[in-house]
C-alpha positions in Angstrom: 114.4 58.8 123.1 111.7 59.6 125.6 114.2 60.8 128.1 115.9 63.0 125.6 112.6 64.5 124.6 111.6 65.2 128.2 115.0 66.7 128.9 114.6 68.9 125.8 111.1 70.0 126.8 112.2 70.6 130.3 115.1 72.8 129.1 112.8 74.7 126.8 110.3 75.4 129.6 113.1 76.6 131.9 114.3 79.0 129.2 110.8 80.3 128.8 110.0 80.8 132.5 109.0 84.3 133.6 112.2 84.6 135.7 114.2 84.8 132.5 112.4 87.8 131.2 113.5 91.3 132.2 111.2 93.6 134.1 111.4 96.0 131.1 109.6 93.5 128.9 107.1 92.6 131.6 106.2 96.3 132.1 105.7 96.8 128.3 102.0 97.4 127.5 100.0 94.9 125.5 98.3 96.3 122.5 95.9 95.4 119.7 94.9 97.2 116.4 92.5 96.7 113.6 93.2 98.0 110.1 90.7 100.9 110.5 91.9 101.8 114.1 91.9 105.7 114.3 95.1 105.5 116.4 97.1 104.2 113.5 99.4 106.7 111.7 99.6 105.8 108.1 102.7 107.0 106.2 103.5 106.9 102.5 105.6 104.1 101.1 108.9 104.5 99.2 108.4 106.2 95.8 108.9 103.0 93.8 105.8 101.4 95.3 102.4 102.1 93.8 100.5 105.4 94.4 98.2 105.1 97.4 100.5 102.6 99.2 100.8 103.2 103.0 102.5 101.8 106.0 101.4 101.9 109.7 103.9 100.9 112.4 102.1 98.7 114.9 105.0 97.9 117.2 108.7 98.8 117.4 110.9 101.3 115.7 111.3 100.8 111.9 115.0 101.7 112.2 115.5 98.8 114.8 115.1 95.1 114.7 111.7 93.4 115.3 109.2 95.9 113.9 105.6 95.0 113.0 103.6 96.9 110.4 100.5 97.0 108.3 101.3 97.4 104.6 98.4 98.6 102.4 98.2 98.8 98.6 95.1 99.9 96.6 93.0 97.3 94.8 94.3 96.6 91.3 97.8 97.8 92.0 101.1 96.1 91.3 104.0 96.0 93.8 107.2 95.9 91.7 110.1 93.5 92.2 111.9 94.4 95.4 113.9 93.0 98.4 114.2 93.5 102.1 117.3 93.1 104.2 115.2 91.2 106.7 113.1 88.0 106.4 109.4 88.8 106.7 106.5 86.9 108.2 103.2 88.0 106.8 99.4 87.4 107.2 97.0 88.9 104.7 94.4 90.9 106.6 92.2 92.0 103.6 92.0 91.8 99.9 93.5 89.1 97.6 97.2 89.3 96.8 99.3 87.2 94.4 102.9 87.1 95.5 105.8 85.8 93.4 109.2 85.2 94.8 112.1 84.8 92.3 112.4 81.3 91.1 109.1 80.2 92.6 105.5 79.9 91.3 103.1 82.7 92.2 101.1 82.1 95.4 97.6 83.5 95.9 97.0 84.9 99.4 93.5 85.3 100.8 92.6 86.8 104.1 94.1 84.8 107.0 96.9 83.3 104.8 100.4 83.2 106.4 103.4 83.6 104.2 107.2 83.8 104.9 109.6 85.7 102.7 113.4 85.0 103.0 115.7 87.9 103.5 117.1 89.5 100.3 114.9 87.3 98.0 113.4 89.4 95.2 109.6 89.4 95.1 106.6 91.2 93.5 102.9 91.2 94.1 99.5 92.1 92.5 96.5 93.2 94.6 93.3 92.0 92.9 90.5 94.3 91.9 87.9 94.8 94.6 89.3 95.9 98.0 92.7 97.1 99.1 95.3 94.5 100.2 96.5 94.9 103.7 99.3 92.7 105.0 100.5 92.4 108.6 104.3 92.0 108.3 106.8 91.2 111.0 110.4 92.1 110.2 113.3 90.7 112.1 115.7 93.4 111.0 115.1 97.2 110.5 112.4 97.9 107.9 113.7 98.6 104.4 112.6 98.0 100.8 114.9 98.2 97.7 113.7 98.1 94.1 115.1 95.3 92.0 115.0 95.1 88.2 113.1 92.0 87.2 115.3 89.2 85.7 
């Protein structure tokens, strides 16, 4: 078992060695943003989402795979039931957000909480009163959001 583990780790390290990465990726600049960074360009959300909702693209192209965004909704707002083609990996940056995925109990997210949402699984959310809710979201596939009537 120990031999299999060391072979597996060795293979993984070989795959992750710098020689495997293309020069294009190595030359890509590193970056960092805060929610209030003046370089961010906030754009409105699709019409079915609450008034005041905004999205800022942090990295990537929303029409392509692997895009990272900040998603902001005003305090006290409700995000209606919707789906995404892509799975989403999220971390709540600010506010308090209750998220409910179809067939599951609601989950209360507080700043720093990680959450995963499966592709095409309907979900909704409520941002608590107080401060706006801002989520960092990483999408595997192009960014989209489609409204879904609640069951």
